[in-house]
C-alpha positions as CSV (number, residue, x, y, z in Angstrom):
1,X,186.9,16.1,73.4
2,X,183.9,18.5,73.4
3,X,181.4,17.8,76.1
4,X,178.3,17.6,74.0
5,X,176.0,17.4,77.0
6,X,176.9,21.1,77.8
7,X,175.1,22.0,74.5
8,X,172.1,19.8,74.9
9,X,173.3,17.2,72.3
10,X,172.9,13.5,73.0
11,X,174.9,10.6,71.5
12,X,172.1,10.1,69.0
13,X,173.0,13.5,67.4
14,X,175.8,11.8,65.4
15,X,178.4,14.5,66.2
16,X,181.2,15.1,63.7
17,X,183.7,17.4,65.6
18,X,186.2,19.7,63.8
19,X,186.4,17.7,60.6
20,X,189.1,18.7,58.1
21,X,188.0,20.7,55.1
22,X,188.3,17.8,52.7
23,X,185.9,15.7,54.7
24,X,183.4,18.6,55.0
25,X,183.5,18.9,51.2
26,X,182.8,15.2,50.8
27,X,179.9,15.3,53.3
28,X,178.4,18.3,51.7
29,X,178.4,16.7,48.3
30,X,176.6,13.7,49.8
31,X,174.1,15.8,51.6
32,X,172.7,17.7,48.6
33,X,172.8,16.6,45.0
34,X,172.8,20.3,43.9
35,X,176.1,20.9,45.6
36,X,178.9,20.8,43.1
37,X,182.6,21.1,42.7
38,X,184.0,23.8,40.3
39,X,186.7,22.8,37.8
40,X,189.3,23.9,40.3
41,X,187.7,22.2,43.3
42,X,185.7,25.0,45.0
43,X,182.5,23.8,46.7
44,X,179.5,25.5,45.1
45,X,176.2,25.6,46.9
46,X,172.9,27.3,46.7
47,X,171.3,28.9,49.8
48,X,167.7,28.6,48.8
49,X,165.3,31.6,49.3
50,X,167.9,33.5,51.2
51,X,170.8,34.9,49.1
52,X,171.3,37.8,51.5
53,X,170.7,38.8,55.1
54,X,167.3,38.6,56.7
55,X,167.6,42.1,57.9
56,X,164.2,42.3,59.6
57,X,164.4,39.0,61.5
58,X,167.1,40.0,64.0
59,X,166.4,39.6,67.7
60,X,168.2,40.1,71.0
61,X,167.0,38.6,74.2
62,X,165.9,41.2,76.7
63,X,167.7,41.0,80.0
64,X,169.5,43.5,82.3
65,X,172.7,43.7,80.2
66,X,171.1,44.0,76.8
67,X,168.4,46.4,78.1
68,X,171.2,48.7,79.1
69,X,173.5,48.6,76.1
70,X,171.5,47.7,73.0
71,X,170.1,50.5,70.7
72,X,166.7,49.0,70.2
73,X,165.7,51.6,67.7
74,X,168.2,50.1,65.3
75,X,165.8,47.6,63.8
76,X,166.5,45.1,66.6
77,X,163.5,43.2,67.9
78,X,163.2,42.0,71.5
79,X,162.8,38.4,72.5
80,X,162.1,36.9,75.9
81,X,164.6,34.4,77.4
82,X,161.8,31.9,77.6
83,X,161.0,32.0,73.9
84,X,164.7,31.8,73.0
85,X,165.2,28.7,75.2
86,X,162.0,27.1,73.8
87,X,163.1,27.6,70.2
88,X,166.6,26.3,71.0
89,X,165.2,23.2,72.7
90,X,163.0,22.5,69.6
91,X,166.2,22.8,67.4
92,X,168.1,20.5,69.7
93,X,165.3,18.0,69.6
94,X,165.7,17.8,65.8
95,X,169.5,17.4,66.2
96,X,169.0,14.6,68.7
97,X,166.6,12.6,66.5
98,X,169.7,11.3,64.9
99,X,168.3,11.4,61.4
100,X,171.0,13.8,60.3
101,X,174.7,14.3,61.1
102,X,175.6,17.1,63.5
103,X,178.7,19.1,62.6
104,X,180.4,20.9,65.5
105,X,183.1,23.3,64.7
106,X,185.2,25.2,67.4
107,X,187.0,28.3,66.2
108,X,187.9,31.7,67.5
109,X,187.4,35.3,66.7
110,X,190.0,38.1,67.1
111,X,193.7,38.0,66.1
112,X,194.6,39.9,69.4
113,X,194.6,37.4,72.3
114,X,193.5,40.1,74.7
115,X,190.1,40.3,72.9
116,X,189.6,36.7,71.8
117,X,186.2,35.0,71.7
118,X,185.6,31.3,71.2
119,X,183.0,30.4,68.5
120,X,181.2,27.1,68.5
121,X,179.0,26.3,65.6
122,X,176.5,23.4,65.8
123,X,174.9,22.7,62.4
124,X,173.5,19.9,60.3
125,X,175.1,21.4,57.2
126,X,178.7,20.3,56.2
127,X,178.9,23.3,53.9
128,X,178.2,25.8,56.7
129,X,180.8,24.0,58.9
130,X,183.2,24.6,56.0
131,X,182.2,28.2,56.0
132,X,182.9,28.4,59.7
133,X,186.3,26.7,59.2
134,X,187.2,29.2,56.5
135,X,186.0,32.4,58.0
136,X,187.1,32.2,61.7
137,X,190.5,31.7,63.2
138,X,192.3,28.6,64.4
139,X,194.2,30.0,67.3
140,X,193.0,28.8,70.7
141,X,193.5,31.5,73.3
142,X,192.3,31.8,76.9
143,X,189.2,33.6,75.5
144,X,188.9,36.6,77.8
145,X,185.6,37.4,76.1
146,X,184.2,34.0,76.7
147,X,182.6,31.5,74.4
148,X,179.5,31.9,72.2
149,X,177.6,28.9,70.8
150,X,175.7,29.2,67.5
151,X,172.7,26.8,67.0
152,X,172.3,26.8,63.3
153,X,169.8,25.0,61.1
154,X,168.8,26.4,57.7
155,X,165.9,23.9,57.5
156,X,164.4,24.6,60.9
157,X,161.4,26.9,60.5
158,X,160.3,28.7,63.6
159,X,156.5,28.5,64.3
160,X,155.5,32.1,64.0
161,X,152.0,31.2,65.2
162,X,153.4,29.9,68.4
163,X,156.1,32.5,69.0
164,X,155.9,36.3,68.6
165,X,158.3,36.4,65.7
166,X,157.9,38.2,62.3
167,X,158.5,35.1,60.1
168,X,159.8,31.5,60.3
169,X,163.3,32.9,60.1
170,X,165.1,33.9,63.3
171,X,168.5,35.2,64.1
172,X,168.7,35.8,67.8
173,X,171.4,36.6,70.3
174,X,171.3,35.9,74.0
175,X,174.1,37.8,75.8
176,X,173.2,36.3,79.2
177,X,173.7,32.7,78.1
178,X,176.2,33.5,75.3
179,X,174.2,31.7,72.7
180,X,173.0,32.5,69.2
181,X,170.1,31.0,67.2
182,X,170.1,31.0,63.4
183,X,167.1,29.3,62.0
184,X,165.3,29.2,58.6
185,X,168.1,30.7,56.4
186,X,171.0,29.1,54.6
187,X,172.8,32.4,53.9
188,X,176.2,31.8,55.5
189,X,176.8,35.5,56.1
190,X,174.4,35.3,59.0
191,X,177.0,33.3,60.9
192,X,179.8,35.8,60.6
193,X,177.6,38.8,61.1
194,X,176.1,37.4,64.3
195,X,179.6,37.1,65.8
196,X,180.5,40.5,64.5
197,X,177.4,41.9,66.3
198,X,178.5,40.3,69.5
199,X,182.0,41.8,69.3
200,X,180.6,45.1,68.4
201,X,178.7,45.1,71.6
202,X,181.4,43.8,74.0
203,X,184.5,45.6,72.8
204,X,183.6,49.3,73.4
205,X,183.6,48.5,77.1
206,X,187.3,47.7,76.7
207,X,188.0,51.0,74.8
208,X,188.3,49.1,71.5
209,X,186.5,50.4,68.4
210,X,184.9,47.5,66.4
211,X,184.8,48.4,62.7
212,X,183.1,47.3,59.6
213,X,186.2,47.7,57.5
214,X,188.9,46.1,55.4
215,X,192.6,46.7,56.3
216,X,195.9,46.4,54.6
217,X,199.5,47.2,55.2
218,X,202.4,48.5,53.0
219,X,205.7,46.7,53.0
220,X,207.0,49.7,55.0
221,X,204.5,48.8,57.7
222,X,201.9,51.6,57.3
223,X,198.3,50.5,57.5
224,X,195.1,51.7,56.0
225,X,191.4,51.0,56.8
226,X,188.5,50.8,54.4
227,X,185.1,51.4,55.9
228,X,182.1,50.6,53.8
229,X,178.9,48.7,53.5
230,X,178.5,45.6,51.4
231,X,179.4,46.2,47.7
232,X,181.3,49.4,48.2
233,X,184.7,47.9,47.7
234,X,186.1,46.9,51.2
235,X,187.4,43.5,50.1
236,X,188.5,44.6,46.6
237,X,190.4,47.7,47.7
238,X,192.0,46.1,50.8
239,X,193.2,43.2,48.6
240,X,195.7,44.9,46.3
241,X,198.9,43.7,44.7
242,X,202.0,44.9,46.5
243,X,200.2,45.2,49.9
244,X,199.6,42.7,52.7
245,X,196.0,42.3,53.5
246,X,195.2,42.2,57.2
247,X,191.5,41.4,56.6
248,X,188.6,42.3,54.4
249,X,185.6,43.1,56.6
250,X,185.7,43.1,60.4
251,X,188.5,44.6,62.7
252,X,189.1,46.1,66.0
253,X,191.1,49.3,66.8
254,X,192.9,49.4,70.2
255,X,195.7,51.5,71.5
256,X,198.0,48.7,70.3
257,X,196.8,48.9,66.7
258,X,194.5,47.1,64.3
259,X,193.5,43.4,64.6
260,X,191.3,41.3,62.4
261,X,188.3,39.5,63.9
262,X,188.4,36.8,61.2
263,X,190.7,34.2,59.6
264,X,189.1,34.4,56.2
265,X,187.3,36.5,53.6
266,X,183.7,36.7,52.4
267,X,184.1,38.3,49.0
268,X,181.4,39.3,46.5
269,X,181.8,37.4,43.3
270,X,179.6,39.2,40.8
271,X,181.9,40.4,38.0
272,X,185.0,38.9,39.5
273,X,187.8,38.4,37.1
274,X,191.6,37.7,37.0
275,X,192.5,41.0,35.5
276,X,190.9,43.4,38.0
277,X,191.0,41.3,41.2
278,X,193.7,38.6,40.7
279,X,194.2,37.7,44.4
280,X,190.4,37.2,45.1
281,X,190.0,35.4,41.8
282,X,192.7,32.9,42.5
283,X,191.5,32.3,46.0
284,X,187.9,31.7,44.7
285,X,189.1,29.1,42.3
286,X,190.7,26.5,44.6
287,X,189.9,23.5,46.7
288,X,188.5,24.3,50.2
289,X,186.9,27.6,49.0
290,X,183.1,27.8,49.4
291,X,181.1,29.6,46.6
292,X,177.6,30.6,47.4
293,X,175.0,31.1,44.7
294,X,177.5,31.1,41.9
295,X,176.4,29.7,38.5
296,X,178.6,27.0,37.0
297,X,179.0,26.2,33.3
298,X,177.3,22.8,33.0
299,X,180.1,21.4,30.8
300,X,183.3,22.9,32.0
301,X,182.3,23.6,35.7
302,X,183.9,27.0,35.3
303,X,182.3,29.6,37.7
304,X,180.3,32.2,35.6
305,X,180.9,35.2,37.8
306,X,179.1,37.5,35.4
307,X,175.9,35.5,35.7
308,X,173.6,37.0,38.2
309,X,170.6,34.8,37.5
310,X,170.6,33.4,41.0
311,X,171.7,36.7,42.7
312,X,174.0,39.6,42.3
313,X,175.2,38.8,45.8
314,X,177.2,35.6,45.1
315,X,179.9,35.0,47.6
316,X,183.3,33.4,48.0
317,X,184.6,32.3,51.4
318,X,188.3,31.3,51.7
319,X,191.0,31.3,54.3
320,X,193.4,34.3,54.4
321,X,196.1,31.7,53.8
322,X,194.8,31.4,50.3
323,X,196.1,34.9,49.5
324,X,199.7,35.4,48.4
325,X,200.0,38.8,50.1
326,X,198.7,38.3,53.6
327,X,199.7,39.7,57.0
328,X,201.3,36.9,59.0
329,X,199.4,37.6,62.3
330,X,196.4,39.6,60.9
331,X,197.5,42.6,63.0
332,X,199.0,46.0,62.3
333,X,199.9,49.3,63.9
334,X,197.6,52.3,64.2
335,X,196.4,53.4,60.7
336,X,198.0,56.1,58.7
337,X,195.0,56.5,56.5
338,X,191.3,55.7,56.9
339,X,189.1,55.6,53.8
340,X,185.3,55.9,54.0
341,X,183.9,54.2,50.9
342,X,180.5,55.5,49.6
343,X,178.9,54.2,46.4
344,X,177.3,57.6,45.6
345,X,174.2,56.8,43.5
346,X,173.6,60.5,42.7
347,X,177.1,60.9,41.2
348,X,177.9,64.2,42.9
349,X,180.6,63.4,45.5
350,X,184.3,63.8,44.4
351,X,186.3,60.7,43.7
352,X,188.3,61.3,46.8
353,X,188.4,64.0,49.5
354,X,190.4,64.8,52.6
355,X,188.3,65.2,55.8
356,X,188.8,67.3,58.8
357,X,188.4,65.5,62.2
358,X,184.9,67.1,62.5
359,X,184.0,66.0,59.0
360,X,185.3,62.5,59.7
361,X,182.9,62.1,62.6
362,X,180.0,63.6,60.5
363,X,180.6,61.1,57.6
364,X,181.2,58.2,60.0
365,X,177.8,58.8,61.7
366,X,176.2,59.5,58.3
367,X,177.5,56.3,56.7
368,X,176.3,57.3,53.3
369,X,176.3,54.8,50.4
370,X,173.9,53.0,48.1
371,X,172.5,49.6,49.0
372,X,173.3,47.3,46.2
373,X,171.0,44.6,44.7
374,X,171.0,41.3,46.5
375,X,172.7,42.3,49.8
376,X,169.3,42.3,51.6
377,X,166.2,40.2,51.0
378,X,163.8,42.0,48.6
379,X,166.3,44.6,47.4
380,X,166.2,44.5,43.6
381,X,167.9,47.8,42.7
382,X,170.2,50.4,44.0
383,X,168.8,52.6,46.8
384,X,170.3,55.6,48.5
385,X,170.8,54.8,52.2
386,X,172.4,56.1,55.4
387,X,173.9,53.5,57.7
388,X,175.8,54.9,60.7
389,X,179.3,53.7,61.3
390,X,179.2,52.2,57.8
391,X,177.5,49.1,59.3
392,X,174.4,50.1,61.3
393,X,172.8,46.6,61.2
394,X,175.7,45.1,63.1
395,X,176.5,48.1,65.4
396,X,174.3,47.1,68.4
397,X,175.1,50.0,70.7
398,X,174.2,53.6,70.1
399,X,176.0,55.1,67.2
400,X,177.5,58.0,69.3
401,X,179.4,55.5,71.4
402,X,181.3,54.3,68.4
403,X,181.8,57.8,67.1
404,X,183.2,58.9,70.5
405,X,185.8,56.1,70.4
406,X,186.8,57.1,66.8
407,X,187.1,60.7,67.9
408,X,189.5,59.8,70.7
409,X,191.8,57.9,68.2
410,X,191.8,60.8,65.8
411,X,192.6,63.3,68.5
412,X,195.5,61.2,69.9
413,X,197.1,60.1,66.6
414,X,198.1,61.6,63.2
415,X,195.5,59.7,61.2
416,X,194.2,61.1,57.9
417,X,190.6,60.3,56.9
418,X,189.4,60.3,53.3
419,X,186.0,60.1,51.7
420,X,186.0,57.9,48.6
421,X,183.3,57.8,46.0
422,X,183.2,54.2,44.6
423,X,179.9,55.0,42.9
424,X,179.0,57.2,39.9
425,X,180.2,60.4,38.2
426,X,178.7,62.6,35.5
427,X,175.2,61.9,36.5
428,X,173.1,59.7,38.8
429,X,172.8,55.9,38.6
430,X,171.2,55.1,35.2
431,X,172.7,58.2,33.5
432,X,176.2,58.6,34.9
433,X,179.1,56.2,34.8
434,X,180.6,54.2,37.7
435,X,184.2,55.1,38.6
436,X,186.5,52.4,37.2
437,X,188.1,50.2,39.8
438,X,191.6,51.0,38.5
439,X,191.0,54.8,39.0
440,X,189.9,54.3,42.6
441,X,192.9,52.0,43.2
442,X,195.3,54.6,41.8
443,X,193.7,57.4,44.0
444,X,194.3,55.2,47.1
445,X,197.7,54.1,46.1
446,X,198.8,57.7,45.6
447,X,197.4,58.7,49.0
448,X,199.2,55.9,50.6
449,X,202.5,57.2,49.1
450,X,201.7,60.7,50.5
451,X,200.1,63.9,49.1
452,X,201.4,67.5,49.6
453,X,199.3,69.6,51.9
454,X,199.0,72.4,49.3
455,X,197.8,70.1,46.6
456,X,194.0,70.5,47.2
457,X,191.0,72.4,45.8
458,X,187.7,73.1,47.5
459,X,184.3,71.6,46.6
460,X,182.2,74.4,47.9
461,X,178.9,72.6,48.2
462,X,180.2,69.9,50.5
463,X,183.1,72.0,51.8
464,X,185.5,69.1,50.9
465,X,189.2,69.3,50.1
466,X,189.8,67.4,46.9
467,X,193.3,66.7,45.5
468,X,194.3,68.7,42.4
469,X,196.5,65.9,41.1
470,X,197.4,62.3,42.0
471,X,199.8,59.8,40.5
472,X,198.4,57.9,37.5
473,X,195.0,59.7,37.8
474,X,193.6,62.0,35.1
475,X,192.9,65.3,36.9
476,X,189.6,65.6,35.2
477,X,188.2,62.8,37.4
478,X,189.1,64.7,40.6
479,X,186.5,67.4,40.2
480,X,183.0,66.0,40.5
481,X,181.3,69.2,39.1
482,X,183.5,69.2,36.0
483,X,182.4,65.7,35.1
484,X,178.7,66.8,34.6
485,X,177.8,68.3,31.3
486,X,175.0,70.3,32.9
487,X,176.4,72.3,35.9
488,X,173.0,73.5,37.0
489,X,171.8,69.9,37.3
490,X,175.0,69.0,39.3
491,X,174.4,71.8,41.7
492,X,170.8,70.8,42.1
493,X,171.6,67.2,42.8
494,X,174.6,68.0,45.1
495,X,172.5,70.5,47.2
496,X,169.8,67.8,47.4
497,X,172.2,65.3,48.8
498,X,173.8,67.8,51.2
499,X,170.3,68.6,52.5
500,X,169.7,64.8,53.0
501,X,173.0,64.6,54.9
502,X,172.0,67.4,57.2
503,X,168.5,66.0,57.9
504,X,169.8,62.6,58.6
505,X,172.5,64.0,61.0
506,X,169.9,65.8,63.1
507,X,169.0,62.5,64.8
508,X,172.4,62.3,66.4
509,X,172.1,65.6,68.1
510,X,168.8,64.8,69.8
C-alpha cells in the first residue's frame, strides 16, 4: 500500500489507489455531467480553456543540477525551490480538505528496465487518472532513474499576485526533489510531456538519445523511426497495416536499440476515419479509451472527428494493447531508417529525400515544420516554425548535446536518414495541395523495402537526393519543382526557405 504520508496526503484526502479503468470511467461520469460515453464506450471529456499545451507556463526549479544542464534560453522559466514547495503545499491543502476524491496512480516510463522511471500521479480527476493508466506502462522495475511524483489539479489556480509566475497556470519540474506540479490546466498532454521532459534531461548522461519520434517494425525485424512535431504524422505513419508499432511519440535510442517510454498512444483525432487510419480509428472507438475535446452526435453518440468546433487538436488516448499490430515488448533493434517529418507550409520541399550524415544533423537541429492550429494555446492557423530535435519544448538540455548523440549513432551504424514532406506541394498553404496520406505511406513503405543507390536525382536548391521512382508512387510527385506551374515562383520560395534554414542554423555554431 502506498504510504500517502510520503506525499503530504492525509487520510481525509479520500485516496483511491490504482483503480481499474472501468471504475475510473464510472467516477469520471459522476464527477462532471459534461463527461459522456461514446456509442462504443470511449470516455469523452472537455478540457476547458486549455485544448493544447500552455507553452509559456513551463518552469524548472533552479538548483545546482538544473543550473548546470538546463538550456534556459529554450523558453524555460526559473522557479525557486521555496515557491515550488509553497505552491505544492497549497495544492496538498486542497487535497486534504476531503471535499473531493484523490486518485493516486502508480505507473512506469521506459520499456527498457535499465532506464525505467516510476511515475506517480496525484489528481482529483478520475479522467486524468485514466489518462495516466492508458499512457504509461504497467511494468514495475527497480527504477534505476528513481521516482517522480506529479501533483496535478486542473482546477487549482496559482495566485500570480503572490508568486512570480506568468499566469494562474503552472507546469513546474523540481529535479532535486523529483516532483512535478501541473496546475490550472486540464489538457492531459501536460502529464505525458512533463515526464518526457524529465527523461530527455536524465538519459543523455547514460549515452541514451531521447527522441520525439514514433517507431515501428517490419515482420522481418527492421525498425524505423519517425521524428516530427505534433500534427506532422508520427502517430499515423508509425501505425501502419502490416507493421508492428513500437510506439507513437516518445522513445529512447541506446546501443541495445529502440525502446518506448510509454505504454499507450496520444493520437490526434481531427479527420480520423476508418479508411485512412483503421488501427487508430478502432482503438479510439472502444471502452477504456479517453477522447479529449471530441464532439459527439447528440442522438447517436458517434464521435464527429471532422468537427473542430471545440479544437482541431482533439485527442485519443488508448493503451498499445488496443492495437492489433503491436510490438510485444515495445522494443526493437537499432533502426534501419529514420524519417524526419516536416509539414512544409511553403510547399517547396520534395516528398522524400535521402540525407547525408551531415545533412541529417543539419535537419535534426533545424527541426523545420509548420505549427498546426490548436497544438498550442492561441495558435489559430498554420505557422512556419523551427524546433530543434523536432521537439524543442521538451528537449531540456542544449540542442547540440542531442545532436552529438545522434551523430555517434549514425557514425557507428548503417542507418539511412530521410526528410519527408508531409505538408504541401504545388504552392504554399492556401494555394497548394497537401500531400495525400496514402502517397506518403507508399513512399515510406517503398523505402522500407529498399531503394537502389543509383535511383536518385538532385534537387539543386537544397542539395537533396530525391528518388526517381518508388513503388506505387506516381513519379511526378517526387520532384517538388515540377509540381509548381510557375517555376520562377518555386525558385523564389525555395531560396527563401533555404535562407531561413541557414539563418536559423547560425545559432548552433555560436
